Each structure stands twice: as structure tokens, then as C-alpha cells.
N, CA, C and O atoms as a printed pandas DataFrame, in Angstrom:
     atom_number atom_name residue_name chain_id  residue_number  x_coord  y_coord  z_coord
0              1         N          MET        A               1    0.857   -1.126    0.017
1              2        CA          MET        A               1    0.006   -0.048    0.017
2              3         C          MET        A               1    0.898    1.199    0.020
3              4         O          MET        A               1    1.861    1.262    0.784
4              5         N          ALA        A               2    0.599    2.160   -0.797
5              6        CA          ALA        A               2    1.287    3.417   -0.950
6              7         C          ALA        A               2    1.041    4.342    0.222
7              8         O          ALA        A               2   -0.059    4.343    0.773
8              9         N          THR        A               3    2.042    5.140    0.630
9             10        CA          THR        A               3    1.825    6.006    1.790
10            11         C          THR        A               3    2.000    7.394    1.103
11            12         O          THR        A               3    2.982    7.633    0.400
12            13         N          VAL        A               4    1.042    8.270    1.327
13            14        CA          VAL        A               4    1.046    9.642    0.750
14            15         C          VAL        A               4    1.262   10.637    1.932
15            16         O          VAL        A               4    0.512   10.647    2.908
16            17         N          THR        A               5    2.320   11.465    1.791
17            18        CA          THR        A               5    2.525   12.504    2.777
18            19         C          THR        A               5    2.112   13.839    2.252
19            20         O          THR        A               5    2.116   14.127    1.055
20            21         N          GLN        A               6    1.741   14.667    3.258
21            22        CA          GLN        A               6    1.233   15.952    2.845
22            23         C          GLN        A               6    1.970   17.072    3.687
23            24         O          GLN        A               6    2.240   16.888    4.874
24            25         N          GLY        A               7    2.262   18.165    3.060
25            26        CA          GLY        A               7    2.759   19.337    3.735
26            27         C          GLY        A               7    4.175   19.123    4.216
27            28         O          GLY        A               7    4.736   18.035    4.087
28            29         N          ASP        A               8    4.781   20.242    4.808
29            30        CA          ASP        A               8    6.147   20.267    5.226
30            31         C          ASP        A               8    6.414   19.428    6.537
31            32         O          ASP        A               8    7.558   19.130    6.880
32            33         N          ARG        A               9    5.371   19.092    7.196
33            34        CA          ARG        A               9    5.562   18.213    8.385
34            35         C          ARG        A               9    5.454   16.691    8.007
35            36         O          ARG        A               9    5.657   15.833    8.866
36            37         N          GLY        A              10    5.150   16.384    6.787
37            38        CA          GLY        A              10    5.229   14.998    6.392
38            39         C          GLY        A              10    4.055   14.160    6.989
39            40         O          GLY        A              10    4.214   12.981    7.302
40            41         N          ARG        A              11    2.942   14.778    7.125
41            42        CA          ARG        A              11    1.812   13.956    7.697
42            43         C          ARG        A              11    1.402   12.846    6.776
43            44         O          ARG        A              11    1.457   12.987    5.554
44            45         N          THR        A              12    0.989   11.740    7.357
45            46        CA          THR        A              12    0.630   10.608    6.510
46            47         C          THR        A              12   -0.881   10.583    6.248
47            48         O          THR        A              12   -1.674   10.689    7.184
48            49         N          ASP        A              13   -1.254   10.451    5.060
49            50        CA          ASP        A              13   -2.664   10.362    4.630
50            51         C          ASP        A              13   -3.118    8.894    4.658
51            52         O          ASP        A              13   -2.707    8.126    3.788
52            53         N          ILE        A              14   -3.930    8.489    5.602
53            54        CA          ILE        A              14   -4.410    7.117    5.735
54            55         C          ILE        A              14   -5.745    6.935    5.207
55            56         O          ILE        A              14   -6.328    5.883    5.469
56            57         N          SER        A              15   -6.332    7.862    4.465
57            58        CA          SER        A              15   -7.715    7.795    3.966
58            59         C          SER        A              15   -7.968    6.630    3.045
59            60         O          SER        A              15   -9.108    6.186    2.915
60            61         N          SER        A              16   -6.879    6.095    2.366
61            62        CA          SER        A              16   -6.988    5.107    1.401
62            63         C          SER        A              16   -6.772    3.752    2.000
63            64         O          SER        A              16   -6.790    2.773    1.253
64            65         N          ARG        A              17   -6.571    3.613    3.281
65            66        CA          ARG        A              17   -6.471    2.298    3.870
66            67         C          ARG        A              17   -7.767    1.600    3.969
67            68         O          ARG        A              17   -8.797    2.246    4.162
68            69         N          SER        A              18   -7.772    0.269    3.843
69            70        CA          SER        A              18   -8.995   -0.502    3.826
70            71         C          SER        A              18   -9.370   -0.911    5.292
71            72         O          SER        A              18   -8.512   -0.902    6.174
72            73         N          GLN        A              19  -10.692   -1.277    5.539
73            74        CA          GLN        A              19  -11.145   -1.717    6.794
74            75         C          GLN        A              19  -10.563   -3.033    7.080
75            76         O          GLN        A              19  -10.301   -3.798    6.152
76            77         N          PRO        A              20  -10.324   -3.376    8.413
77            78        CA          PRO        A              20   -9.893   -4.720    8.780
78            79         C          PRO        A              20  -10.888   -5.800    8.417
79            80         O          PRO        A              20  -12.082   -5.523    8.295
80            81         N          ALA        A              21  -10.417   -7.040    8.241
81            82        CA          ALA        A              21  -11.270   -8.103    7.757
82            83         C          ALA        A              21  -12.045   -8.787    8.890
83            84         O          ALA        A              21  -12.964   -9.556    8.612
84            85         N          TYR        A              22  -11.701   -8.530   10.157
85            86        CA          TYR        A              22  -12.367   -9.232   11.222
86            87         C          TYR        A              22  -13.646   -8.510   11.776
87            88         O          TYR        A              22  -14.244   -8.999   12.734
88            89         N          GLY        A              23  -14.025   -7.467   11.240
89            90        CA          GLY        A              23  -15.247   -6.786   11.701
90            91         C          GLY        A              23  -15.323   -5.335   11.191
91            92         O          GLY        A              23  -14.292   -4.704   10.954
92            93         N          LYS        A              24  -16.449   -4.854   11.037
93            94        CA          LYS        A              24  -16.645   -3.484   10.522
94            95         C          LYS        A              24  -16.407   -2.444   11.654
95            96         O          LYS        A              24  -17.117   -2.434   12.660
96            97         N          VAL        A              25  -15.430   -1.609   11.465
97            98        CA          VAL        A              25  -15.070   -0.620   12.514
98            99         C          VAL        A              25  -15.773    0.663   12.294
99           100         O          VAL        A              25  -15.620    1.212   11.203
100          101         N          SER        A              26  -16.539    1.218   13.208
101          102        CA          SER        A              26  -17.220    2.470   13.010
102          103         C          SER        A              26  -16.280    3.611   13.417
103          104         O          SER        A              26  -15.241    3.335   14.015
104          105         N          PRO        A              27  -16.583    4.836   13.132
105          106        CA          PRO        A              27  -15.712    6.007   13.482
106          107         C          PRO        A              27  -15.526    6.103   15.006
107          108         O          PRO        A              27  -14.533    6.663   15.470
108          109         N          LEU        A              28  -16.468    5.564   15.781
109          110        CA          LEU        A              28  -16.354    5.555   17.276
110          111         C          LEU        A              28  -15.540    4.501   17.842
111          112         O          LEU        A              28  -15.302    4.467   19.049
112          113         N          GLY        A              29  -15.094    3.625   17.013
113          114        CA          GLY        A              29  -14.322    2.395   17.488
114          115         C          GLY        A              29  -15.110    1.174   17.801
115          116         O          GLY        A              29  -14.564    0.225   18.362
116          117         N          SER        A              30  -16.414    1.148   17.456
117          118        CA          SER        A              30  -17.173    0.035   17.708
118          119         C          SER        A              30  -16.962   -0.979   16.587
119          120         O          SER        A              30  -16.544   -0.632   15.482
120          121         N          LYS        A              31  -17.274   -2.286   16.909
121          122        CA          LYS        A              31  -17.188   -3.278   15.873
122          123         C          LYS        A              31  -18.518   -3.978   15.766
123          124         O          LYS        A              31  -19.178   -4.171   16.787
124          125         N          ALA        A              32  -18.949   -4.371   14.576
125          126        CA          ALA        A              32  -20.141   -5.077   14.336
126          127         C          ALA        A              32  -19.833   -6.565   13.905
127          128         O          ALA        A              32  -18.985   -6.799   13.044
128          129         N          PHE        A              33  -20.547   -7.556   14.530
129          130        CA          PHE        A              33  -20.291   -8.880   14.160
130          131         C          PHE        A              33  -21.648   -9.583   13.917
131          132         O          PHE        A              33  -22.581   -9.286   14.663
132          133         N          THR        A              34  -21.818  -10.416   13.013
133          134        CA          THR        A              34  -23.024  -11.043   12.614
134          135         C          THR        A              34  -23.172  -12.410   13.348
135          136         O          THR        A              34  -22.263  -13.240   13.321
136          137         N          ILE        A              35  -24.287  -12.605   13.972
137          138        CA          ILE        A              35  -24.529  -13.939   14.653
138          139         C          ILE        A              35  -25.656  -14.597   13.991
139          140         O          ILE        A              35  -26.704  -13.991   13.770
140          141         N          ASP        A              36  -25.461  -15.885   13.652
141          142        CA          ASP        A              36  -26.558  -16.569   12.899
142          143         C          ASP        A              36  -26.749  -17.938   13.476
143          144         O          ASP        A              36  -27.372  -18.768   12.813
144          145         N          ALA        A              37  -26.245  -18.260   14.704
145          146        CA          ALA        A              37  -26.390  -19.444   15.378
146          147         C          ALA        A              37  -26.420  -19.185   16.907
147          148         O          ALA        A              37  -25.952  -18.120   17.310
148          149         N          THR        A              38  -26.937  -20.081   17.793
149          150        CA          THR        A              38  -26.976  -19.843   19.164
150          151         C          THR        A              38  -25.656  -19.574   19.671
151          152         O          THR        A              38  -24.744  -20.374   19.463
152          153         N          THR        A              39  -25.459  -18.368   20.408
153          154        CA          THR        A              39  -24.125  -17.883   20.841
154          155         C          THR        A              39  -24.241  -17.324   22.263
155          156         O          THR        A              39  -25.184  -16.594   22.569
156          157         N          GLU        A              40  -23.323  -17.651   23.090
157          158        CA          GLU        A              40  -23.158  -17.018   24.436
158          159         C          GLU        A              40  -22.234  -15.852   24.137
159          160         O          GLU        A              40  -21.189  -16.013   23.508
160          161         N          LEU        A              41  -22.624  -14.711   24.584
161          162        CA          LEU        A              41  -21.858  -13.532   24.414
162          163         C          LEU        A              41  -20.810  -13.321   25.544
163          164         O          LEU        A              41  -21.062  -12.557   26.476
164          165         N          THR        A              42  -19.643  -13.995   25.462
165          166        CA          THR        A              42  -18.644  -13.992   26.486
166          167         C          THR        A              42  -17.359  -13.326   25.941
167          168         O          THR        A              42  -17.274  -12.985   24.761
168          169         N          GLY        A              43  -16.420  -13.162   26.785
169          170        CA          GLY        A              43  -15.177  -12.595   26.321
170          171         C          GLY        A              43  -15.324  -11.228   25.734
171          172         O          GLY        A              43  -15.931  -10.345   26.341
172          173         N          SER        A              44  -14.782  -11.041   24.571
173          174        CA          SER        A              44  -14.868   -9.786   23.815
174          175         C          SER        A              44  -16.356   -9.374   23.468
175          176         O          SER        A              44  -16.651   -8.193   23.283
176          177         N          TYR        A              45  -17.247  -10.361   23.391
177          178        CA          TYR        A              45  -18.566  -10.019   22.963
178          179         C          TYR        A              45  -19.434   -9.885   24.285
179          180         O          TYR        A              45  -20.628   -9.606   24.172
180          181         N          ALA        A              46  -18.911  -10.063   25.436
181          182        CA          ALA        A              46  -19.812   -9.884   26.645
182          183         C          ALA        A              46  -20.417   -8.506   26.776
183          184         O          ALA        A              46  -19.754   -7.479   26.635
184          185         N          GLY        A              47  -21.626   -8.531   27.034
185          186        CA          GLY        A              47  -22.421   -7.234   27.277
186          187         C          GLY        A              47  -22.458   -6.398   26.038
187          188         O          GLY        A              47  -22.304   -5.178   26.088
188          189         N          ALA        A              48  -22.675   -7.089   24.859
189          190        CA          ALA        A              48  -22.825   -6.195   23.673
190          191         C          ALA        A              48  -23.759   -5.130   23.822
191          192         O          ALA        A              48  -24.902   -5.353   24.222
192          193         N          LYS        A              49  -23.309   -3.851   23.494
193          194        CA          LYS        A              49  -24.100   -2.676   23.774
194          195         C          LYS        A              49  -25.363   -2.484   22.864
195          196         O          LYS        A              49  -26.386   -1.961   23.305
196          197         N          GLU        A              50  -25.253   -2.893   21.681
197          198        CA          GLU        A              50  -26.323   -2.663   20.695
198          199         C          GLU        A              50  -26.446   -3.805   19.852
199          200         O          GLU        A              50  -25.541   -4.638   19.810
200          201         N          PHE        A              51  -27.558   -3.924   19.129
201          202        CA          PHE        A              51  -27.816   -4.942   18.130
202          203         C          PHE        A              51  -28.705   -4.482   17.019
203          204         O          PHE        A              51  -29.428   -3.496   17.166
204          205         N          ILE        A              52  -28.670   -5.158   15.937
205          206        CA          ILE        A              52  -29.544   -4.903   14.792
206          207         C          ILE        A              52  -30.112   -6.260   14.343
207          208         O          ILE        A              52  -29.340   -7.203   14.173
208          209         N          VAL        A              53  -31.389   -6.388   14.151
209          210        CA          VAL        A              53  -32.084   -7.540   13.677
210          211         C          VAL        A              53  -32.000   -7.552   12.104
211          212         O          VAL        A              53  -32.694   -6.752   11.476
212          213         N          ASN        A              54  -31.215   -8.387   11.484
213          214        CA          ASN        A              54  -31.179   -8.438   10.049
214          215         C          ASN        A              54  -32.338   -9.342    9.514
215          216         O          ASN        A              54  -33.067   -8.961    8.598
216          217         N          THR        A              55  -32.467  -10.480   10.088
217          218        CA          THR        A              55  -33.522  -11.429    9.789
218          219         C          THR        A              55  -33.929  -11.991   11.083
219          220         O          THR        A              55  -33.073  -12.522   11.791
220          221         N          ALA        A              56  -35.203  -11.923   11.473
221          222        CA          ALA        A              56  -35.681  -12.296   12.767
222          223         C          ALA        A              56  -35.591  -13.808   12.980
223          224         O          ALA        A              56  -35.043  -14.284   13.975
224          225         N          GLY        A              57  -36.132  -14.530   12.041
225          226        CA          GLY        A              57  -36.256  -15.966   12.191
226          227         C          GLY        A              57  -36.885  -16.416   13.503
227          228         O          GLY        A              57  -37.938  -15.887   13.860
228          229         N          ASP        A              58  -36.317  -17.340   14.230
229          230        CA          ASP        A              58  -36.775  -17.771   15.522
230          231         C          ASP        A              58  -35.926  -17.251   16.642
231          232         O          ASP        A              58  -35.982  -17.802   17.741
232          233         N          ALA        A              59  -35.123  -16.195   16.423
233          234        CA          ALA        A              59  -34.159  -15.666   17.481
234          235         C          ALA        A              59  -34.873  -15.170   18.683
235          236         O          ALA        A              59  -35.916  -14.517   18.636
236          237         N          VAL        A              60  -34.247  -15.520   19.762
237          238        CA          VAL        A              60  -34.600  -14.980   21.076
238          239         C          VAL        A              60  -33.349  -14.363   21.705
239          240         O          VAL        A              60  -32.341  -15.048   21.879
240          241         N          LEU        A              61  -33.409  -13.094   22.042
241          242        CA          LEU        A              61  -32.280  -12.333   22.622
242          243         C          LEU        A              61  -32.456  -12.245   24.150
243          244         O          LEU        A              61  -33.429  -11.693   24.664
244          245         N          HIS        A              62  -31.433  -12.835   24.864
245          246        CA          HIS        A              62  -31.455  -12.797   26.315
246          247         C          HIS        A              62  -30.646  -11.643   26.834
247          248         O          HIS        A              62  -29.500  -11.480   26.417
248          249         N          LEU        A              63  -31.157  -10.859   27.692
249          250        CA          LEU        A              63  -30.474   -9.623   28.234
250          251         C          LEU        A              63  -29.628   -9.899   29.459
251          252         O          LEU        A              63  -29.895  -10.841   30.206
252          253         N          VAL        A              64  -28.634   -9.101   29.664
253          254        CA          VAL        A              64  -27.708   -9.237   30.755
254          255         C          VAL        A              64  -28.405   -9.105   32.044
255          256         O          VAL        A              64  -28.112   -9.909   32.929
256          257         N          ASP        A              65  -29.288   -8.196   32.267
257          258        CA          ASP        A              65  -30.064   -7.987   33.468
258          259         C          ASP        A              65  -31.273   -8.908   33.659
259          260         O          ASP        A              65  -32.029   -8.709   34.611
260          261         N          GLY        A              66  -31.474   -9.848   32.846
261          262        CA          GLY        A              66  -32.598  -10.782   32.840
262          263         C          GLY        A              66  -33.622  -10.402   31.873
263          264         O          GLY        A              66  -33.614   -9.269   31.393
264          265         N          GLY        A              67  -34.521  -11.285   31.544
265          266        CA          GLY        A              67  -35.500  -11.022   30.537
266          267         C          GLY        A              67  -35.054  -11.486   29.181
267          268         O          GLY        A              67  -33.912  -11.913   29.009
268          269         N          SER        A              68  -35.969  -11.406   28.181
269          270        CA          SER        A              68  -35.541  -11.747   26.881
270          271         C          SER        A              68  -36.514  -11.013   25.844
271          272         O          SER        A              68  -37.631  -10.596   26.149
272          273         N          LEU        A              69  -35.986  -10.922   24.688
273          274        CA          LEU        A              69  -36.768  -10.265   23.585
274          275         C          LEU        A              69  -36.868  -11.320   22.420
275          276         O          LEU        A              69  -35.912  -12.028   22.106
276          277         N          THR        A              70  -38.034  -11.368   21.835
277          278        CA          THR        A              70  -38.204  -12.178   20.639
278          279         C          THR        A              70  -37.997  -11.320   19.410
279          280         O          THR        A              70  -38.717  -10.345   19.195
280          281         N          ALA        A              71  -36.993  -11.689   18.587
281          282        CA          ALA        A              71  -36.598  -10.883   17.430
282          283         C          ALA        A              71  -37.737  -10.631   16.494
283          284         O          ALA        A              71  -37.781   -9.582   15.850
284          285         N          SER        A              72  -38.715  -11.606   16.387
285          286        CA          SER        A              72  -39.870  -11.315   15.472
286          287         C          SER        A              72  -40.727  -10.200   15.913
287          288         O          SER        A              72  -41.479   -9.672   15.093
288          289         N          ASN        A              73  -40.681   -9.789   17.145
289          290        CA          ASN        A              73  -41.427   -8.620   17.654
290          291         C          ASN        A              73  -40.760   -7.268   17.373
291          292         O          ASN        A              73  -41.326   -6.210   17.648
292          293         N          LEU        A              74  -39.525   -7.333   16.809
293          294        CA          LEU        A              74  -38.625   -6.108   16.673
294          295         C          LEU        A              74  -38.610   -5.753   15.176
295          296         O          LEU        A              74  -38.827   -6.607   14.317
296          297         N          ASN        A              75  -38.351   -4.488   14.894
297          298        CA          ASN        A              75  -38.236   -4.040   13.478
298          299         C          ASN        A              75  -36.802   -4.514   12.981
299          300         O          ASN        A              75  -35.853   -4.564   13.763
300          301         N          THR        A              76  -36.697   -4.843   11.703
301          302        CA          THR        A              76  -35.396   -5.142   11.186
302          303         C          THR        A              76  -34.745   -3.873   10.783
303          304         O          THR        A              76  -35.390   -2.857   10.522
304          305         N          LYS        A              77  -33.429   -3.955   10.738
305          306        CA          LYS        A              77  -32.575   -2.748   10.213
306          307         C          LYS        A              77  -32.687   -1.661   11.190
307          308         O          LYS        A              77  -32.475   -0.520   10.782
308          309         N          THR        A              78  -32.982   -1.844   12.392
309          310        CA          THR        A              78  -33.103   -0.838   13.475
310          311         C          THR        A              78  -32.142   -1.188   14.572
311          312         O          THR        A              78  -31.992   -2.342   14.972
312          313         N          THR        A              79  -31.466   -0.101   15.063
313          314        CA          THR        A              79  -30.463   -0.308   16.143
314          315         C          THR        A              79  -31.216   -0.209   17.481
315          316         O          THR        A              79  -31.906    0.771   17.765
316          317         N          TYR        A              80  -31.046   -1.296   18.309
317          318        CA          TYR        A              80  -31.598   -1.419   19.645
318          319         C          TYR        A              80  -30.445   -1.330   20.683
319          320         O          TYR        A              80  -29.380   -1.918   20.496
320          321         N          LYS        A              81  -30.674   -0.633   21.695
321          322        CA          LYS        A              81  -29.555   -0.437   22.703
322          323         C          LYS        A              81  -29.934   -1.243   23.984
323          324         O          LYS        A              81  -30.493   -0.682   24.926
324          325         N          TYR        A              82  -29.635   -2.508   24.000
325          326        CA          TYR        A              82  -29.811   -3.441   25.085
326          327         C          TYR        A              82  -28.557   -4.197   25.207
327          328         O          TYR        A              82  -27.903   -4.473   24.201
328          329         N          HIS        A              83  -28.173   -4.560   26.430
329          330        CA          HIS        A              83  -26.977   -5.345   26.683
330          331         C          HIS        A              83  -27.324   -6.797   26.638
331          332         O          HIS        A              83  -28.079   -7.282   27.482
332          333         N          LEU        A              84  -26.797   -7.501   25.683
333          334        CA          LEU        A              84  -27.206   -8.937   25.408
334          335         C          LEU        A              84  -26.209   -9.899   26.074
335          336         O          LEU        A              84  -25.002   -9.660   26.089
336          337         N          LYS        A              85  -26.742  -10.965   26.609
337          338        CA          LYS        A              85  -25.953  -12.100   27.219
338          339         C          LYS        A              85  -25.833  -13.237   26.329
339          340         O          LYS        A              85  -24.769  -13.848   26.238
340          341         N          ARG        A              86  -26.986  -13.591   25.592
341          342        CA          ARG        A              86  -27.102  -14.756   24.776
342          343         C          ARG        A              86  -28.048  -14.440   23.667
343          344         O          ARG        A              86  -28.977  -13.641   23.783
344          345         N          ILE        A              87  -27.730  -15.186   22.462
345          346        CA          ILE        A              87  -28.720  -15.164   21.346
346          347         C          ILE        A              87  -28.927  -16.610   21.049
347          348         O          ILE        A              87  -27.999  -17.372   20.776
348          349         N          VAL        A              88  -30.246  -16.975   21.116
349          350        CA          VAL        A              88  -30.652  -18.406   20.741
350          351         C          VAL        A              88  -31.381  -18.340   19.427
351          352         O          VAL        A              88  -32.422  -17.695   19.304
352          353         N          THR        A              89  -30.829  -19.006   18.457
353          354        CA          THR        A              89  -31.470  -19.049   17.076
354          355         C          THR        A              89  -30.926  -20.171   16.323
355          356         O          THR        A              89  -29.822  -20.658   16.567
356          357         N          SER        A              90  -31.825  -20.635   15.275
357          358        CA          SER        A              90  -31.382  -21.607   14.290
358          359         C          SER        A              90  -31.397  -21.003   12.943
359          360         O          SER        A              90  -30.714  -21.501   12.048
360          361         N          ASN        A              91  -32.136  -19.956   12.739
361          362        CA          ASN        A              91  -32.300  -19.311   11.444
362          363         C          ASN        A              91  -32.436  -17.793   11.432
363          364         O          ASN        A              91  -32.810  -17.205   10.417
364          365         N          GLY        A              92  -32.130  -17.159   12.566
365          366        CA          GLY        A              92  -32.173  -15.698   12.574
366          367         C          GLY        A              92  -30.759  -15.169   12.285
367          368         O          GLY        A              92  -29.774  -15.904   12.345
368          369         N          ASN        A              93  -30.700  -13.899   11.978
369          370        CA          ASN        A              93  -29.413  -13.248   11.690
370          371         C          ASN        A              93  -29.431  -11.875   12.428
371          372         O          ASN        A              93  -30.194  -10.967   12.099
372          373         N          ILE        A              94  -28.497  -11.787   13.493
373          374        CA          ILE        A              94  -28.442  -10.595   14.313
374          375         C          ILE        A              94  -27.022  -10.037   14.202
375          376         O          ILE        A              94  -26.048  -10.789   14.241
376          377         N          SER        A              95  -26.912   -8.719   14.066
377          378        CA          SER        A              95  -25.631   -8.040   14.181
378          379         C          SER        A              95  -25.505   -7.361   15.492
379          380         O          SER        A              95  -26.334   -6.538   15.879
380          381         N          ILE        A              96  -24.386   -7.737   16.221
381          382        CA          ILE        A              96  -24.156   -7.193   17.524
382          383         C          ILE        A              96  -23.030   -6.080   17.318
383          384         O          ILE        A              96  -22.149   -6.179   16.464
384          385         N          ILE        A              97  -23.157   -5.053   18.165
385          386        CA          ILE        A              97  -22.221   -3.953   18.025
386          387         C          ILE        A              97  -21.560   -3.901   19.468
387          388         O          ILE        A              97  -22.251   -3.830   20.485
388          389         N          ILE        A              98  -20.276   -3.939   19.483
389          390        CA          ILE        A              98  -19.542   -3.911   20.708
390          391         C          ILE        A              98  -18.531   -2.818   20.781
391          392         O          ILE        A              98  -17.833   -2.688   21.787
């Protein structure tokens, strides 16, 4: 990859660099991951801050503080701000944002 410098201070222009392959990085430093099978959100995924329902299917979203949400009762392509503990699904598709 070529490095372009600007001005007398030699600043590096990184606007042409590509996104990392492991997840989409937002300007605020969050990452989005797609979940399409039953998943316990532990480790780096623990307490996912937000999620988007891509395809509801039979997905049930379990919250950190208890309770659950059925994905089919939620709008698709809408960001929801709940902390998730577990996603149980066999045919849903949920993006989590951490």
C-alpha cells in the first residue's frame, strides 16, 4: 500500500487504507459482528451494547439484566440499545455492536 505524505510536516494520509477483515469498525471504534447461530456472548462479545435484527427467524435475545426479547417482535434494520448475554437461534441473523 502506498503512503502519501502531505505538507512540510510529512503527515501521513491514511484515508486510502482498507477496513480490517475481522469486523466493520465504526468511526467511534465499535465493531459489528453477525450472529446466525446460538451464541453465548462472552469474552470480547460480553455485554454487547447494541444490536440490529437483520432477519428475525426464531431468534430470542437474552438480556444481561434478565428477561428476553423475541426478534420477530422487533423491526429489522433498526439499532436497539440493550446489553445482550445470549442469542438463541437456528435461522435468525443478528448483528451485535460492541
